[in-house]
C-alpha positions in Angstrom: 109.0 -104.7 28.8 108.4 -102.7 32.1 112.0 -103.7 33.3 113.4 -102.2 30.2 111.5 -99.0 30.5 112.2 -99.2 33.6 116.0 -99.4 33.3 116.0 -96.7 30.6 114.1 -94.3 32.9 116.3 -94.3 35.6 119.5 -94.0 33.1 118.0 -90.7 31.8 117.1 -89.5 35.2 121.2 -90.5 36.5 121.7 -88.5 33.1 120.1 -85.5 33.8 120.8 -84.9 37.4 123.9 -84.0 36.4 125.6 -87.1 38.0 127.8 -88.5 35.2 129.0 -84.7 34.5 130.2 -84.1 38.1 132.2 -87.5 38.2 133.8 -87.2 34.5 134.5 -83.5 35.9 135.6 -84.4 39.6 137.5 -87.8 39.4 138.3 -87.7 35.1 137.6 -91.4 34.4 138.4 -93.8 31.1 134.7 -94.9 31.7 131.6 -95.7 33.9 129.3 -98.6 34.1 126.0 -98.7 35.9 125.4 -102.4 36.7 123.8 -103.9 39.8 120.1 -103.6 40.2 119.3 -100.6 38.7 120.6 -101.6 35.1 118.7 -104.5 35.1 115.7 -102.4 36.0 114.6 -104.8 39.1 115.4 -102.0 41.0 113.2 -100.7 44.2 112.9 -97.5 45.8 115.9 -99.3 48.4 117.7 -100.3 46.0 121.3 -98.0 45.7 123.0 -97.2 42.2 126.0 -98.8 41.5 128.2 -97.0 39.2 131.9 -98.8 38.1 134.8 -95.5 37.6 137.5 -96.3 36.2 140.1 -94.2 38.1 141.9 -93.6 40.8 139.8 -94.2 44.3 138.8 -90.5 45.0 136.1 -88.8 48.0 133.4 -87.1 46.2 130.8 -85.8 47.6 127.9 -87.0 45.9 124.8 -86.3 48.7 123.2 -83.9 46.2 122.7 -86.2 43.5 121.5 -89.2 46.0 118.7 -86.6 46.8 117.6 -85.7 43.5 117.4 -89.2 42.2 116.5 -90.3 45.7 118.4 -93.6 45.9 121.7 -94.0 47.6 124.7 -94.1 44.9 127.9 -96.7 45.3 130.9 -96.1 43.2 133.6 -98.9 42.9 136.9 -97.9 41.3 139.6 -99.6 39.5 142.2 -98.5 37.0 142.5 -102.0 35.9 139.8 -104.3 34.3 142.9 -107.2 35.0 142.5 -106.7 38.8 138.7 -107.5 38.7 137.2 -110.5 39.8 136.2 -113.0 36.9 132.0 -112.1 39.0 132.6 -108.2 38.9 134.0 -108.0 35.6 131.3 -110.1 34.2 128.5 -107.4 35.5 130.3 -104.7 34.0 130.9 -105.7 30.8 126.9 -106.6 31.0 126.4 -103.1 32.5 125.2 -100.2 30.5 128.4 -97.5 29.4 127.1 -94.4 30.6 130.8 -92.3 29.6 133.9 -93.0 28.3 135.1 -96.3 27.0 136.3 -99.6 28.1 139.7 -100.9 27.1 140.4 -104.1 28.7 
């Protein structure tokens, strides 16, 4: 139960920080998916936030959001789900969709 609460709390903080809106406005991704330890509710103060962004790879400044969230943010880019490793694809399928839709 504690992991679920932790997961929901950080997900709300991610939305409230404006991070998802910022990524949508700058990159226009098909979808944004939260995965990794944050998705599982197993993160610590030193954990990073792993986001899959289905879009063309681009540079985007996330420093403001890293300060707000007190976590480093890692973006993983790929436009085509078919190019992903099986392991990463499974992580994404079990991730939390924060924006858009998944088209495989």
